[in-house]
Legacy VTK file of the C-alpha trace (Angstrom):
# vtk DataFile Version 3.0
C-alpha trace
ASCII
DATASET POLYDATA
POINTS 426 float
10.470 97.696 -50.763
10.424 100.864 -48.649
7.485 102.709 -47.171
9.140 106.066 -47.724
7.761 109.254 -49.268
8.103 109.509 -53.040
10.523 112.183 -54.225
10.057 114.775 -56.953
12.042 117.595 -58.448
10.780 120.538 -56.357
13.651 120.777 -53.909
14.626 122.685 -50.789
18.327 122.833 -49.945
19.589 122.846 -46.363
23.125 123.984 -45.578
24.675 124.179 -42.116
27.968 125.836 -41.222
29.836 123.866 -38.579
33.136 124.466 -36.855
34.406 121.014 -37.769
36.418 121.264 -41.015
35.648 117.600 -41.779
31.913 118.413 -42.024
32.188 121.834 -43.694
30.819 121.983 -47.242
30.526 124.551 -50.041
26.953 125.815 -50.561
27.578 126.983 -54.157
28.908 123.590 -55.175
25.965 121.923 -53.446
23.503 123.998 -55.467
25.352 122.977 -58.645
25.064 119.339 -57.581
21.308 119.692 -57.073
20.852 121.310 -60.487
23.049 118.642 -62.097
20.749 116.001 -60.622
17.752 117.694 -62.263
16.279 119.302 -59.145
14.230 122.499 -59.297
15.748 124.467 -56.418
12.993 126.598 -54.863
14.804 127.833 -51.770
17.933 127.444 -49.632
17.851 127.386 -45.830
21.101 128.025 -43.988
21.960 127.626 -40.332
25.027 127.217 -38.126
25.874 125.046 -35.141
28.985 123.985 -33.278
28.143 120.351 -34.020
25.226 118.439 -35.604
22.158 117.695 -33.481
21.686 113.911 -33.019
17.979 113.687 -33.920
17.503 116.003 -36.916
21.116 117.063 -37.656
19.823 120.666 -37.415
18.254 122.057 -34.250
14.592 121.406 -33.457
13.649 125.024 -34.174
15.334 124.941 -37.577
13.678 121.594 -38.315
10.266 123.208 -37.648
11.226 126.082 -39.982
12.087 123.577 -42.706
8.751 121.823 -42.080
6.872 125.095 -42.581
8.752 125.796 -45.817
7.986 122.312 -47.113
4.254 122.805 -46.575
4.158 126.388 -47.839
5.990 125.684 -51.104
4.803 122.092 -51.620
8.364 120.806 -51.500
8.843 117.225 -52.720
12.487 116.736 -51.807
14.749 118.155 -49.094
18.472 117.937 -49.789
21.046 118.261 -46.996
24.554 119.416 -47.837
25.993 116.943 -45.343
26.171 113.231 -44.577
23.125 112.210 -42.526
22.965 109.149 -40.337
20.183 106.629 -41.124
18.258 107.682 -38.014
18.555 111.402 -38.836
17.303 110.759 -42.369
14.380 108.721 -41.057
13.465 111.254 -38.353
13.483 114.100 -40.867
11.275 112.188 -43.312
8.782 111.453 -40.531
8.710 115.143 -39.547
8.664 116.691 -43.022
6.531 114.015 -44.720
8.659 114.206 -47.864
11.778 112.534 -49.178
15.069 113.549 -47.547
18.417 112.977 -49.238
21.895 113.752 -47.968
24.966 114.819 -49.963
26.135 111.240 -50.490
22.740 110.117 -51.786
22.628 113.098 -54.147
26.060 112.335 -55.627
25.092 108.683 -56.052
21.945 109.772 -57.902
23.993 111.930 -60.292
26.391 109.065 -60.941
23.424 106.773 -61.665
22.206 109.254 -64.294
25.626 109.660 -65.908
26.709 106.001 -66.115
26.616 104.746 -69.703
28.877 101.691 -69.880
28.071 98.298 -68.388
30.950 98.656 -65.935
29.914 102.166 -64.902
26.336 101.089 -64.189
27.531 98.149 -62.109
29.904 100.370 -60.130
27.179 102.905 -59.360
24.676 100.213 -58.380
27.226 98.659 -56.040
27.860 102.012 -54.337
24.104 102.645 -54.062
23.415 99.230 -52.540
26.198 99.640 -49.987
24.793 103.049 -49.052
21.250 101.646 -48.938
22.216 98.704 -46.745
23.097 101.070 -43.899
19.590 102.577 -44.100
17.592 99.371 -44.491
16.642 99.032 -40.857
15.034 102.483 -40.943
13.209 101.966 -44.209
10.283 99.959 -42.868
7.947 102.225 -40.916
5.637 99.355 -39.972
8.437 97.827 -37.881
7.643 100.503 -35.304
4.225 98.859 -34.857
5.687 95.421 -34.157
5.866 94.238 -30.585
8.886 92.402 -29.277
8.960 89.206 -27.309
8.543 85.500 -27.972
5.487 84.745 -30.079
4.902 88.413 -30.908
7.417 88.944 -33.717
5.454 89.907 -36.824
6.130 89.507 -40.520
7.979 92.814 -40.638
11.015 91.207 -39.049
10.959 88.460 -41.663
10.648 90.998 -44.471
13.603 92.961 -43.137
15.772 89.856 -43.053
14.634 88.942 -46.568
15.616 92.367 -47.857
18.992 92.150 -46.153
19.600 88.787 -47.778
18.511 90.045 -51.216
20.773 93.069 -50.909
23.687 90.876 -49.883
23.096 88.518 -52.804
22.934 91.381 -55.298
26.116 92.950 -53.909
27.938 89.618 -54.286
26.656 89.233 -57.859
27.853 92.726 -58.802
31.251 92.123 -57.193
31.666 88.944 -59.264
30.768 90.764 -62.473
33.053 93.672 -61.630
35.888 91.254 -60.897
35.489 89.877 -64.420
35.538 93.438 -65.822
38.633 94.221 -63.724
40.417 91.187 -65.191
39.511 92.329 -68.709
40.724 95.849 -67.953
43.949 94.442 -66.524
44.475 92.428 -69.711
44.130 95.664 -71.674
46.720 97.331 -69.438
49.105 94.383 -69.879
48.671 94.583 -73.657
49.587 98.272 -73.556
52.615 97.452 -71.401
53.739 94.828 -73.911
53.315 97.362 -76.683
55.354 99.749 -74.507
52.912 102.627 -74.987
53.026 105.011 -71.988
49.724 106.133 -70.449
48.904 109.734 -69.555
45.865 110.125 -67.307
43.819 113.308 -66.907
42.700 113.939 -63.338
41.147 116.924 -61.631
38.232 118.416 -59.802
34.915 117.928 -61.550
34.096 120.590 -64.169
37.748 121.709 -64.406
37.772 121.105 -68.167
39.325 117.631 -68.418
37.052 116.402 -71.208
37.529 119.599 -73.232
41.293 119.190 -72.956
40.941 115.490 -73.822
39.008 116.347 -76.983
41.619 118.937 -77.957
44.594 116.627 -77.455
42.953 113.541 -78.955
40.941 115.343 -81.645
37.902 113.511 -80.292
34.323 114.316 -79.375
33.862 113.083 -75.805
30.702 114.482 -74.168
31.355 117.924 -72.690
28.892 119.899 -70.586
29.188 122.716 -68.055
27.950 120.583 -65.165
29.356 118.420 -62.407
30.270 114.844 -63.325
29.484 115.285 -67.041
32.023 112.515 -67.709
31.742 109.310 -65.700
32.975 106.404 -67.799
36.729 106.381 -68.571
37.800 106.983 -72.159
41.128 105.926 -73.687
42.562 107.283 -76.936
45.935 106.969 -78.655
47.662 110.288 -79.361
50.928 111.164 -81.118
52.307 114.544 -79.982
55.334 114.004 -82.248
56.520 111.537 -84.904
58.560 109.533 -82.405
56.258 109.679 -79.352
53.038 107.668 -79.019
50.874 107.839 -75.880
47.591 106.532 -74.481
45.489 109.410 -73.102
42.916 108.525 -70.437
40.009 110.752 -69.357
38.666 109.782 -65.921
35.828 110.730 -63.598
36.157 114.102 -61.888
36.762 114.309 -58.150
34.794 116.350 -55.654
35.079 117.431 -52.038
34.285 114.541 -49.665
33.755 112.067 -52.494
31.735 109.200 -50.915
33.967 106.352 -49.797
31.657 103.744 -51.360
32.092 105.454 -54.730
35.871 105.417 -54.469
35.747 101.712 -53.602
33.261 100.902 -56.375
35.303 102.775 -58.988
38.578 101.183 -57.906
39.123 99.406 -61.246
38.409 102.607 -63.179
40.687 104.668 -60.958
43.387 102.005 -61.359
44.021 103.529 -64.786
45.170 106.614 -62.906
47.271 104.742 -60.347
49.173 102.841 -63.057
49.664 105.765 -65.453
53.166 106.909 -66.390
52.178 110.573 -66.008
49.223 112.491 -64.554
47.939 115.736 -66.006
46.186 117.430 -63.080
43.709 119.766 -64.784
42.875 122.799 -62.617
40.305 125.535 -63.160
42.594 128.577 -62.889
39.561 130.887 -62.738
38.053 129.164 -59.698
38.470 131.103 -56.449
38.646 127.793 -54.541
41.250 126.251 -56.808
43.735 125.667 -53.958
41.100 123.774 -51.953
40.177 121.787 -55.065
43.831 120.899 -55.654
44.060 119.617 -52.072
40.923 117.485 -52.516
42.218 115.908 -55.727
45.577 115.150 -54.120
43.757 113.544 -51.166
41.862 111.188 -53.504
45.073 110.396 -55.386
46.658 109.361 -52.079
43.594 107.255 -51.323
43.897 105.277 -54.575
47.691 104.995 -54.394
48.422 107.384 -57.279
50.229 110.093 -55.301
53.660 108.797 -56.363
52.921 109.084 -60.112
54.784 112.022 -61.775
52.364 114.932 -62.239
52.142 118.093 -64.321
49.582 120.675 -63.229
47.558 122.052 -66.136
46.167 125.477 -65.236
43.132 125.598 -67.528
40.684 128.384 -68.469
43.219 131.217 -68.741
40.809 132.750 -71.271
38.629 133.606 -68.246
41.489 135.092 -66.219
43.233 137.095 -68.944
46.465 135.186 -68.361
49.022 134.207 -70.962
50.032 130.662 -71.923
53.332 129.687 -70.333
55.273 126.850 -68.719
56.586 126.859 -65.138
59.617 124.728 -64.244
61.006 123.248 -61.046
64.517 124.182 -59.965
65.861 120.922 -61.415
64.362 121.772 -64.817
61.338 119.494 -64.540
57.990 120.791 -65.781
55.723 121.933 -62.949
52.786 123.737 -64.596
51.428 124.557 -68.029
49.017 127.501 -68.304
46.527 127.148 -71.171
42.931 127.305 -72.338
41.511 124.031 -73.626
38.476 125.958 -74.890
40.344 128.466 -77.074
43.385 126.272 -77.720
45.888 128.814 -76.338
48.902 127.048 -74.842
47.835 123.542 -75.885
50.881 123.348 -78.168
53.034 124.060 -75.098
51.462 121.108 -73.291
52.053 118.847 -76.290
55.689 119.898 -76.381
55.939 119.312 -72.627
54.674 115.749 -73.148
57.268 115.220 -75.867
60.051 116.574 -73.633
59.003 114.389 -70.690
58.825 111.158 -72.637
61.876 111.811 -74.806
63.928 111.827 -71.621
62.651 108.312 -71.073
63.649 107.291 -74.608
66.974 106.009 -75.912
67.851 107.011 -79.480
70.904 105.662 -81.281
72.523 103.048 -83.547
72.977 99.508 -82.272
75.345 97.005 -83.890
74.455 93.340 -83.436
76.304 90.230 -84.510
74.483 87.623 -86.648
74.383 85.395 -83.572
72.296 88.068 -81.802
69.366 87.753 -84.199
67.061 87.043 -81.259
67.713 90.527 -79.856
67.050 92.015 -83.297
63.745 90.150 -83.537
62.700 91.369 -80.080
63.501 94.991 -80.982
61.316 94.653 -84.067
58.500 93.205 -81.900
58.748 96.259 -79.652
58.526 98.576 -82.646
61.870 100.097 -81.655
63.663 99.757 -84.998
63.468 102.866 -87.170
65.956 101.767 -89.801
68.125 98.716 -90.511
71.228 98.068 -92.610
73.612 95.113 -92.875
77.317 95.879 -93.116
79.957 93.939 -95.073
80.634 91.657 -92.100
76.976 90.650 -91.980
76.301 92.594 -88.775
72.972 94.309 -88.178
73.138 98.107 -87.993
69.889 99.175 -86.272
68.698 102.728 -85.680
66.477 102.341 -82.620
64.182 104.465 -80.480
63.083 102.691 -77.330
62.111 103.425 -73.752
65.065 103.334 -71.360
63.210 100.998 -69.013
62.352 98.575 -71.844
65.963 98.594 -73.061
67.228 97.799 -69.563
64.716 94.942 -69.243
65.865 93.502 -72.572
69.516 93.904 -71.488
68.896 91.923 -68.294
67.062 89.201 -70.192
69.887 88.845 -72.708
72.608 89.368 -70.087
74.124 92.112 -72.240
74.657 95.829 -71.695
72.919 96.988 -74.872
73.209 100.650 -73.897
77.005 100.297 -74.056
76.714 99.130 -77.675
74.823 102.221 -78.772
76.636 104.770 -80.915
LINES 1 427
426 0 1 2 3 4 5 6 7 8 9 10 11 12 13 14 15 16 17 18 19 20 21 22 23 24 25 26 27 28 29 30 31 32 33 34 35 36 37 38 39 40 41 42 43 44 45 46 47 48 49 50 51 52 53 54 55 56 57 58 59 60 61 62 63 64 65 66 67 68 69 70 71 72 73 74 75 76 77 78 79 80 81 82 83 84 85 86 87 88 89 90 91 92 93 94 95 96 97 98 99 100 101 102 103 104 105 106 107 108 109 110 111 112 113 114 115 116 117 118 119 120 121 122 123 124 125 126 127 128 129 130 131 132 133 134 135 136 137 138 139 140 141 142 143 144 145 146 147 148 149 150 151 152 153 154 155 156 157 158 159 160 161 162 163 164 165 166 167 168 169 170 171 172 173 174 175 176 177 178 179 180 181 182 183 184 185 186 187 188 189 190 191 192 193 194 195 196 197 198 199 200 201 202 203 204 205 206 207 208 209 210 211 212 213 214 215 216 217 218 219 220 221 222 223 224 225 226 227 228 229 230 231 232 233 234 235 236 237 238 239 240 241 242 243 244 245 246 247 248 249 250 251 252 253 254 255 256 257 258 259 260 261 262 263 264 265 266 267 268 269 270 271 272 273 274 275 276 277 278 279 280 281 282 283 284 285 286 287 288 289 290 291 292 293 294 295 296 297 298 299 300 301 302 303 304 305 306 307 308 309 310 311 312 313 314 315 316 317 318 319 320 321 322 323 324 325 326 327 328 329 330 331 332 333 334 335 336 337 338 339 340 341 342 343 344 345 346 347 348 349 350 351 352 353 354 355 356 357 358 359 360 361 362 363 364 365 366 367 368 369 370 371 372 373 374 375 376 377 378 379 380 381 382 383 384 385 386 387 388 389 390 391 392 393 394 395 396 397 398 399 400 401 402 403 404 405 406 407 408 409 410 411 412 413 414 415 416 417 418 419 420 421 422 423 424 425
């Protein structure tokens, strides 16, 4: 479709320091992104400006320097650690005669490689098409040879409109399919609500160790790799930190600084697992020098998806790299603030499991409930909820039930039956 240079793996990275905090990026993280995408990084060019230059993003002199490097080292791909406008991307490709990709395009490429499930592939394709649609007008170099005016419009204009229409049709198709997947995912969430199983969602900056912690808690074997975005598709597993507590543990995609907006929108149904969780475990790389910045970025994304009001425990991971000791930090009101552990070595994981038990036991009601024979419907509902741990019938024919149930579920049942069940508990 596009008359653009073919890309390869021999890459040159371009990083520019700017005064604007909204455009400032981390060069180390960018290099990790390039390697994660499979690029062979041959060199890194850095520069600084007060603000981006409209034509090439970098200054003309720096653009010429990049051009010389491309020719000298036979570079196939130039990666910019910033968001480029369609015109800047096109101007750079015309000057350098090789493929140019910005930070957003690079992240989208990594996501395309990592997606495994049907839903994940659809979500990535949707984000890619939305990103591509903004660059379509610059993709056809032969449009520059077309003359304007009545009777002089060539086939290039028709081709451009055709491509726009095809892109629009494909985007609509994907949205319809994703809507069906969203409905299926919502049905799964409703089933878990009916079963009254709380959900705990792991969130955090990419490569913070979420999947390693997930495997440790769930005794599972989710793919783990020391690279950015190793885990893309969400994974749900049932865990039982104690005999009386059962939870659904969810491992989600890692966040990153300036995560592309199209990706956040495309992964809305996946991230909904986080927004509707009962508790978030914010996994943090305690050994990372930029951990405070990473925490801020994760919290920004959580606000964006409406998950900032969900109760959160910070999990300070990788203490085996810092020499720290496993411990729990509390808020002044006694709530759990942080758990320090190492998912890799297992140190402190038992503390986190106990913290989960403590949190959810506070939400549980444990006691003996006496019901009259006429209240058999309430008894049946408690059995449906799996809340009855033991049952006896006294001499008067009354049901003596030992129950363990969520406080919220008990209150809902009380309202439905117009009876203060909590007052009947012994």
